C-alpha positions as CSV (number, residue, x, y, z in Angstrom):
1,M,-50.2,-230.2,23.0
2,R,-50.3,-232.9,20.3
3,Y,-52.6,-231.1,18.5
4,F,-49.8,-227.8,17.9
5,V,-47.0,-230.3,16.7
6,I,-50.1,-232.0,14.2
7,L,-50.2,-228.5,12.7
8,A,-46.8,-227.5,12.6
9,C,-46.3,-230.4,10.6
10,L,-49.2,-229.7,8.8
11,S,-48.5,-226.5,8.0
12,S,-44.8,-227.1,7.2
13,F,-46.1,-229.5,4.8
14,L,-48.3,-227.2,3.0
15,A,-45.8,-224.8,2.5
16,S,-43.5,-227.5,1.0
17,A,-45.7,-229.1,-1.4
18,Q,-45.3,-228.9,-4.7
19,N,-47.7,-226.5,-7.1
20,D,-49.5,-228.8,-9.9
21,Y,-48.7,-226.3,-12.6
22,D,-44.9,-224.9,-12.6
23,A,-42.7,-224.7,-15.4
24,R,-39.2,-223.1,-15.7
25,I,-36.5,-222.3,-18.2
26,L,-33.2,-223.8,-17.2
27,A,-31.1,-222.6,-19.8
28,Y,-31.2,-220.6,-23.2
29,R,-29.8,-222.9,-26.0
30,G,-30.5,-221.7,-29.7
31,L,-28.2,-218.9,-31.2
32,R,-26.9,-216.0,-29.7
33,Y,-26.7,-214.0,-32.8
34,P,-28.3,-213.3,-36.2
35,C,-28.0,-216.5,-38.3
36,V,-28.2,-213.8,-41.5
37,D,-31.1,-211.5,-40.1
38,S,-33.2,-213.9,-37.6
39,V,-32.9,-215.7,-34.4
40,T,-34.8,-219.2,-33.2
41,P,-34.9,-219.0,-30.1
42,V,-34.4,-223.0,-28.1
43,L,-35.0,-223.0,-24.4
44,R,-34.2,-225.6,-21.9
45,I,-37.3,-226.3,-20.1
46,Q,-38.2,-228.1,-17.0
47,N,-41.7,-229.6,-15.6
48,A,-41.4,-228.6,-12.2
49,G,-45.6,-229.2,-11.2
50,A,-46.7,-232.1,-9.8
51,Q,-48.8,-232.4,-12.9
52,A,-47.4,-234.0,-16.3
53,M,-47.0,-231.3,-18.4
54,N,-49.0,-231.6,-21.7
55,S,-48.7,-227.7,-22.8
56,C,-47.2,-224.2,-21.9
57,V,-47.4,-221.1,-23.1
58,V,-44.6,-219.1,-23.7
59,E,-44.5,-215.4,-24.8
60,T,-41.2,-214.0,-26.7
61,W,-40.3,-210.6,-25.9
62,K,-38.2,-208.2,-27.7
63,N,-37.1,-205.0,-26.9
64,G,-39.8,-204.4,-24.3
65,V,-42.3,-205.3,-26.4
66,V,-44.5,-208.5,-27.5
67,D,-43.1,-210.3,-30.5
68,N,-45.0,-213.3,-30.4
69,S,-46.8,-215.8,-27.7
70,F,-46.6,-219.6,-28.4
71,D,-48.8,-222.6,-27.0
72,W,-46.2,-225.3,-26.8
73,Q,-47.7,-228.6,-27.4
74,L,-46.3,-231.9,-26.1
75,A,-46.8,-234.6,-28.1
76,I,-45.6,-236.9,-25.0
77,A,-46.2,-235.1,-21.7
78,A,-43.3,-234.1,-19.5
79,V,-43.3,-235.5,-16.1
80,T,-42.1,-234.4,-12.9
81,N,-38.9,-232.7,-13.0
82,E,-38.5,-234.2,-16.7
83,E,-36.7,-231.5,-19.1
84,R,-37.3,-230.4,-22.8
85,Q,-35.5,-228.5,-25.4
86,P,-38.4,-227.2,-27.9
87,A,-37.5,-224.5,-30.2
88,F,-39.7,-221.5,-30.8
89,P,-40.9,-219.1,-33.5
90,T,-38.2,-217.3,-35.2
91,V,-37.5,-213.7,-34.5
92,A,-36.0,-211.3,-36.7
93,A,-33.1,-209.7,-34.9
94,T,-30.3,-207.5,-35.2
95,A,-27.0,-206.6,-32.9
96,G,-28.1,-205.1,-29.3
97,D,-31.8,-206.5,-29.5
98,V,-33.0,-207.6,-26.2
99,L,-34.5,-211.0,-26.4
100,E,-36.6,-212.0,-23.2
101,F,-38.6,-215.4,-22.2
102,R,-41.5,-215.3,-20.5
103,I,-43.9,-218.9,-19.7
104,I,-47.5,-217.5,-18.7
105,S,-49.2,-220.9,-18.1
106,V,-49.2,-224.6,-18.1
107,N,-52.0,-226.8,-19.4
108,G,-53.9,-223.5,-19.2
109,N,-53.5,-222.6,-15.9
110,P,-51.3,-219.9,-14.7
111,D,-47.6,-220.9,-13.7
112,Q,-48.3,-220.9,-10.1
113,D,-44.3,-220.1,-9.1
114,A,-42.8,-217.5,-10.6
115,T,-39.3,-218.8,-10.5
116,G,-37.7,-219.6,-13.8
117,N,-40.1,-217.9,-15.2
118,V,-38.5,-215.2,-16.9
119,F,-35.2,-215.7,-19.3
120,Q,-33.7,-212.9,-21.4
121,F,-29.9,-211.8,-23.1
122,T,-28.9,-209.4,-25.7
123,V,-28.1,-210.8,-29.1
124,S,-24.6,-210.3,-30.2
125,G,-22.8,-209.3,-32.9
126,A,-22.0,-211.1,-36.3
127,A,-20.5,-214.7,-36.4
128,S,-17.1,-215.6,-37.8
129,T,-17.6,-217.0,-41.3
130,C,-15.6,-219.9,-42.8
131,G,-15.5,-220.7,-46.2
132,Q,-15.2,-224.2,-45.5
133,Q,-16.9,-227.3,-44.0
134,T,-13.8,-228.6,-41.8
135,V,-12.4,-226.5,-39.3
136,E,-9.5,-227.5,-36.6
137,V,-10.6,-226.9,-32.6
138,E,-7.4,-226.4,-30.7
139,V,-7.8,-226.3,-26.6
140,F,-4.3,-225.7,-24.9
141,T,-5.2,-226.7,-21.4
142,D,-5.1,-225.1,-18.0
143,A,-3.6,-226.5,-14.4
144,Q,-6.9,-227.6,-14.3
145,P,-7.7,-229.7,-17.5
146,G,-10.8,-231.7,-16.1
147,E,-12.6,-228.6,-15.9
148,T,-12.6,-227.7,-19.5
149,T,-15.1,-228.8,-22.2
150,W,-16.5,-227.3,-25.2
151,L,-18.9,-228.1,-27.5
152,I,-20.7,-226.7,-30.8
153,R,-24.4,-226.2,-31.1
154,N,-26.4,-226.3,-34.2
155,D,-29.1,-223.4,-34.6
156,L,-31.7,-226.0,-33.3
157,G,-29.4,-225.9,-30.1
158,Q,-28.4,-229.5,-31.2
159,V,-25.1,-230.4,-30.3
160,V,-23.0,-231.5,-33.3
161,A,-19.2,-231.6,-31.8
162,Q,-18.2,-231.5,-28.3
163,G,-14.6,-232.2,-26.4
164,G,-13.2,-232.4,-23.2
165,P,-12.6,-233.2,-20.1
166,Y,-9.2,-233.4,-20.4
167,A,-6.6,-235.8,-18.5
168,T,-3.3,-233.2,-19.1
169,G,-2.6,-229.8,-18.2
170,S,-0.8,-227.5,-20.3
171,S,-1.1,-229.7,-23.5
172,I,-2.4,-229.0,-26.8
173,E,-5.7,-231.0,-27.6
174,S,-6.8,-230.9,-31.4
175,H,-9.9,-231.9,-33.1
176,W,-11.1,-231.5,-36.9
177,V,-14.8,-231.2,-37.2
178,T,-16.7,-230.9,-40.3
179,L,-19.9,-229.3,-40.2
180,P,-22.4,-229.6,-41.9
181,S,-22.5,-226.9,-45.2
182,N,-23.8,-223.3,-45.0
183,A,-25.2,-223.4,-41.6
184,C,-24.8,-221.6,-38.6
185,F,-23.2,-222.4,-35.0
186,G,-22.4,-221.7,-31.4
187,V,-19.5,-222.5,-29.9
188,E,-19.1,-222.7,-26.3
189,L,-16.3,-223.0,-23.9
190,S,-16.8,-224.1,-20.6
191,D,-14.9,-224.4,-17.0
192,S,-16.7,-226.4,-14.4
193,G,-14.4,-224.6,-11.6
194,G,-15.6,-221.0,-12.4
195,D,-12.0,-220.2,-12.3
196,G,-11.6,-219.7,-16.9
197,M,-8.6,-221.0,-18.0
198,A,-5.7,-218.6,-16.8
199,G,-2.6,-219.8,-19.6
200,G,-5.3,-221.6,-21.8
201,H,-7.2,-220.8,-24.8
202,L,-9.5,-222.6,-27.4
203,K,-8.7,-221.8,-31.1
204,V,-10.9,-222.6,-33.9
205,R,-8.7,-222.8,-37.4
206,C,-10.4,-222.1,-40.7
207,D,-8.0,-222.7,-43.6
208,G,-4.9,-222.6,-41.5
209,M,-6.1,-219.2,-40.1
210,D,-7.3,-218.7,-36.5
211,L,-11.0,-217.6,-37.0
212,I,-11.6,-217.5,-33.4
213,D,-9.4,-217.2,-30.7
214,V,-10.7,-217.2,-26.7
215,D,-8.2,-216.5,-24.2
216,G,-8.9,-218.4,-21.1
217,S,-7.9,-215.8,-18.8
218,T,-11.4,-213.7,-20.5
219,F,-14.0,-215.6,-19.3
220,T,-14.8,-217.8,-15.5
221,E,-17.8,-220.0,-16.3
222,E,-18.4,-219.8,-19.6
223,A,-17.0,-218.3,-23.1
224,Y,-19.6,-218.0,-26.0
225,K,-18.7,-217.1,-29.8
226,G,-20.5,-217.6,-33.5
227,L,-19.9,-219.6,-35.9
228,R,-21.0,-220.2,-39.9
229,S,-19.5,-222.7,-42.2
230,G,-18.9,-222.9,-45.7
231,T,-19.6,-225.2,-48.7
232,V,-16.1,-226.9,-49.4
233,L,-14.6,-229.8,-47.2
234,G,-11.4,-228.1,-46.8
235,L,-8.3,-228.5,-45.4
236,P,-5.5,-226.3,-44.2
237,E,-3.3,-224.3,-46.8
238,V,0.0,-226.1,-47.1
239,S,3.2,-224.1,-47.6
240,P,5.2,-225.2,-50.8
241,N,8.6,-226.2,-48.9
242,Q,6.0,-228.5,-47.3
243,Q,4.6,-230.7,-49.6
244,L,2.5,-233.6,-48.3
245,Q,2.5,-236.3,-50.4
246,V,0.1,-239.4,-50.3
247,Y,0.6,-242.2,-53.1
248,P,-0.7,-244.1,-54.3
249,N,-3.9,-242.1,-54.3
250,P,-6.7,-243.6,-54.5
251,A,-5.3,-246.4,-52.4
252,H,-6.5,-249.8,-50.8
253,D,-5.0,-251.5,-47.9
254,Q,-2.0,-249.1,-47.1
255,A,-0.6,-245.8,-48.8
256,T,2.6,-243.9,-48.2
257,L,3.1,-240.6,-46.6
258,R,6.0,-238.6,-47.5
259,V,7.0,-234.4,-46.8
260,D,10.0,-232.7,-48.4
261,G,11.5,-230.2,-46.2
262,W,9.8,-231.7,-42.8
263,Q,12.4,-231.7,-39.3
264,G,11.7,-233.3,-36.3
265,Q,8.5,-235.5,-34.6
266,A,5.0,-235.0,-35.8
267,Q,1.3,-236.2,-35.3
268,V,0.0,-238.3,-38.3
269,Q,-4.0,-238.4,-38.4
270,V,-6.5,-239.8,-41.1
271,L,-9.7,-238.4,-40.8
272,D,-13.3,-239.7,-42.4
273,A,-16.0,-237.3,-44.0
274,S,-17.6,-236.6,-41.1
275,G,-13.6,-235.3,-39.2
276,R,-13.7,-238.6,-37.2
277,V,-10.1,-240.1,-36.4
278,V,-10.0,-243.5,-37.4
279,R,-5.9,-243.5,-38.2
280,E,-3.4,-242.1,-36.0
281,R,0.4,-242.5,-35.4
282,S,3.8,-240.4,-34.6
283,W,6.5,-240.0,-37.4
284,N,9.4,-238.7,-37.4
285,G,10.4,-236.4,-40.8
286,A,14.4,-237.2,-40.4
287,L,13.4,-241.2,-41.0
288,G,12.0,-240.3,-44.3
289,P,8.4,-241.6,-45.9
290,V,6.0,-244.0,-43.5
291,T,3.6,-246.4,-44.7
292,L,-0.2,-245.8,-43.3
293,D,-2.6,-248.6,-42.9
294,L,-5.7,-248.3,-44.5
295,R,-7.2,-251.7,-43.6
296,G,-10.7,-251.6,-42.5
297,L,-11.2,-247.8,-43.5
298,A,-14.5,-247.6,-45.1
299,P,-14.7,-246.5,-48.5
300,G,-14.7,-242.7,-49.6
301,L,-12.7,-239.5,-49.6
302,H,-10.6,-239.1,-46.2
303,A,-8.1,-236.4,-44.9
304,V,-4.6,-237.3,-44.2
305,V,-3.4,-234.5,-41.6
306,L,0.5,-234.0,-40.5
307,R,0.9,-231.7,-37.2
308,G,3.8,-230.6,-35.8
309,T,6.5,-227.8,-34.5
310,Q,6.5,-226.7,-38.1
311,G,2.8,-226.2,-38.4
312,V,0.1,-228.5,-40.3
313,S,-0.1,-230.2,-43.7
314,A,-2.9,-231.9,-45.0
315,A,-3.7,-233.8,-48.4
316,R,-6.8,-235.6,-49.5
317,L,-6.7,-239.8,-50.6
318,L,-9.6,-241.6,-51.9
319,V,-9.9,-245.3,-50.0
320,E,-11.2,-247.9,-52.0
């Protein structure tokens, strides 16, 4: 009887033993649309094998035909369960192309478990293009704001901006982002609850106009949009009757803000050249001009942004 118990335990152990050579594709992190006329694939790959992973051969297929085979050499081996995010050779692509990635071998040995070995997606159409570098990302939260996050990735899958999760439902959350010039990005909106954002949205504004508009009811777990930046550090257009004035300019320790024709409450933000909010305060237009405290700010070009029910107005300010 004892023999059969030992044999059963040994069989169970062998069945569950980890393979020595096994890699898995966890996610695709590259652009999902052509940047000009090509895509640089970026994959999130995990070493699921018992042996440290020093190399991994991955084939890229396009529309059912092998495009290239890449022998990914790791400068530092990936230990068991460690994840890496390599970029693979650029592939010429147009909207509608189907790209597929296949893990072939690990450390020169055939991959021993087919789980996670294949991933494919269909290349989407052209991205929305902004002539500016600075964009506004607006999120209107739903009843579960803690489930909502967003991020912007560059063409190598690196996160250049992100926001959320949020604390207040049915509220507007606004972020100013300055992107690298003349580059391609992916905008990802995620809901961890898997039920979308009923009544909510994400908008990306360029020069005061809606460039990207994602209705929260049109997705469940994730929405994706392409975005291309321009070469100008842009600010929203200002209507003639809401001209924002900041003086003196250049300024040192403080500056005065004035807006003719503005009524009601507004939020005032000072942003540095990277789009980071470095000063913030509320303001009531009926009370007249307001003083901005600039002490401690790094010298250089800043943006002063006024936002309220009447819209958005902005001006440049040079801090000395």
